[in-house]
N, C-alpha and C positions, 0 to 999 in steps of 0.2 A: 267670061265670068264662070267661076266654079259653081256647081250646084250646091244649094244649101244642104247641110248635114242635119239629119233629124235626130233629136234626143228622145230616147224611149220615155214613155209616160206611165209605166206600171209603178204602183206604189206598194211598198212593203209596210204594212201597218205596224206601228209601234216602234219604229227604229230611230226616232228623234227625241228620246226622253232627255229632259234637261236642256234642250236647245231652245231657249227662250226666243220667241218670235213676235215682233211687233208688226201688225198689219194696219197701215194707216189708210182709212177708207174701207173699213171692213163690214159695213152695215148692209150692203146689198150687192147684187151682181157679182162681178169678178172678184172684188175684195172679200165678199162673203164666202165664195167658193174656195178662195185661197186660205182664209182663216180656218174653215172647217177641215180642209185637207191636212193642214199642219197639225191641228188638234187631233185628227184621226191617226196621224203618224206618231203621236205621243208627245209632241212639242207643247210646252206651256205657251199659250197664245194670248197676247194683249191686243184686243181689238179696239181700234181708235176710230171714232166717228162723231158727227154732230147730231145724229138722229137717235134720241134715247130709246123710243119704243123698239126700233129695229135692232139696236144693240142688245136690249134686254131679251128680245126673242132669240137672237143668235146665241146668247149665253146659255140658254136652256138646252141647246143642242149638244153640248159637251162640257164635262167637268173641267176640261183643260183650257177653257176659254174664260178669261176675265175681261172686263170692258172698261174703257176710259172715254167718258163723254167730254169731248174737247174740240177746239178749232185747230185743225192741223196746220193752218197757215200762220199760227202765232209762234214766233221763235221761242217764247218762254215755255210753251207746251212741249216743243221738240226737246229743248234742253232738259226740262224736268223729267219727261218720260224716259229719255235715254239714260239719264243719271240714275233714275229710280230702278229701272228694270235691267240695265246693262245687257241688251239683247245680243244674241249671237247672230240673229237674222233680222233684218229690217226690210220690209216690203212697202213701197210707196205706191198706192193705188188711187188715192183721193184726188178729186178734181171737180171742176164745174161742168155743167151741161152747156155745150156751145149753143149760141143763138143761130138757128138754121135759116139763113137768108143769103141771097147773092150779095157780092161785095157792095154794089151800089145802094143796097137797101140796109146796110149796116151803118151804125154810128160808131165813133171811136170807142164808146163805152161798151157796146155790144161786141164789137170786133175784138176787144182786148180782154174779155172776161176770163179766158183761159190762161192768159199771161199772169193775171193777178191771183189766180188760184193754182192751177197745175204747176206752172213754172215756179211760182213762189214756194209752194210746198216742197218741190224737189230741191230747190236751192237751200231752203231753210234746214231741212233734215240732213242733207248731205254736208252742209257746212258744219252743223253741230256734231255729226258723226266723225268728221275729221278733227274738229277742235277738241273733243273730249279726251282722246279719241275712243272709238269702239275698240274692243280687244282684238289682238292679232287673230286672224282666222275668221273674223266676222264676215258676213255676206250682206250686201245691200242690193236689192232689186228695184229698179225704177220702172214702173209700168207706163210706157209711152203709148203709142198707137201706130197702126199701119199707115195712118194718114201722114206720119212723119216721112214716109217713103213715097207714097202715092199722091199726096196732096188731098185737099178736100175743099173745092171751090164754093160749096154752099154752106160752109160753117165758119166764115170769118177768119179769125186768127188761130183757129184750133190747130190746123196742121203745122203751122209755124211754131206754136207753143210746144207741141209734142216733139218736134224735131229739136227744139232747144232743150227739152228734158233729156233727150238722148245725148246731146253735146255735153250738158252738165254732168251726166253720169260718166262720160269719158274723161272730163276734166278731173272729176273726183278720183277716178281710178289712177290717173297720172299723179295726182298729189299724194295719194296713198303710197304709190310706188316710190316717189321721190323721197318721202319721209320714212320709208321702211315700216309703214304701219301694218302691213299684212291684211288690209281690208280689200275684199274683192267686190267691185261694183259692176253691175250688169244692167243693161236696158232691155226690156221686153216689149215688143210692138205687136199687140193683138190685131188681127184682121177684123173687119166689121162683123158683128154678130148681134142677133136680137136678144142676147142674154143680159144686156145691161141697158140703162136709160140712154146713154150716148148712142149705142148701136141702133136702138129702136128709133130714136129721133133721126139718125142718119138714113136708115132704110126708108122711113116715111118721106123725108125730104128728097132723096134721090129718086125714089119711085115717082113722085110728083114731077120732078125736074125732067125725067125721061119719058113721062106720059105712060107709065106702067102702073099696075096695081102693086100694092106692097107684096102680095103673094108672088107675083111674077118676078119682081125684083129680087126677093129673097131666094127664089128658086135658082136664079142665075148665079147667085153667090156660091152655090154648091153646098157641101158639108161645112158646117160652122162649129166653132168650139162652144162648149158649155162651161159654166163656172166649175163644174166637177172635173172636167178634162183639164181646164187651166190650172186648178189647184193641184192636181196630180203632177202636171208637168213642172210646176214651180217647186214642189217637193223634190222631184228628181234633180232639178237644176241645182238646188242648194246642197243636195247630197253628193253631187259630182265633185271630182277633184278640181280645186280652183285653178290648177295649172293648165287644165284643158277647157276652162270656161271662156267662152267668147265674150267680147265687149257688148254684142247685141244679138238678139234673137227675134225672129218673126214667130208669132203664135198663131197656129192654124188648127183645124180639126185633127190634123195628123201629128200634132205635138209642136215642139220647139225646133225651129230650123236656124242654124247658125247663119248670120249675115256676114258677108265679106267685109 
């Protein structure tokens, strides 16, 4: 297997003017970091989430950020916002917090929560992006998870749902190519980090599962990405030539690494 190739993460401020960017799931953690990074690079950002106070606070951080309080899993919302804003960049971060229990202590309802949120959101927005379609040259980034590669036995259907998001992104890229739409679709899989709710829940659950303190478990993870690092990396990914953009990347503290 070839070693992953790292994409640089330095951001040149102000070089994305007019590049309208919709960030779905922008109110906290990774989504918030991405929204702020694109706004800092000059892009008009439409931040979509269901949490009004967090969105309102985010809007105060940059004049380039406007907000949309909406349920991202609703197909009508995806259709309306894509039609209204005609984004050049669409980044899908939104999803549900997994229920952290071993398989035998899950119910189907707790096991499938991420299928009804994360997978549905990816399917819904990618479907609408292809049907409208987005303009040629548009970029879509689906934020999956490192669990799609490594598994996650204490989080029910989470790992499978994130792997399915990666598959769906690949399917959408194929359909864009077949129809000559010129839309580039990429999946990004962040490694576990305490910078978001899902990561913190995972660290807590796996520390308990292995009999460690949370501090000890976190230490063994080594350097972890922050929302600021992730936002910078995503800006560079969107700035890069689509011809050299990989179908999938692993997100670490060192930046984005192309997956084979």
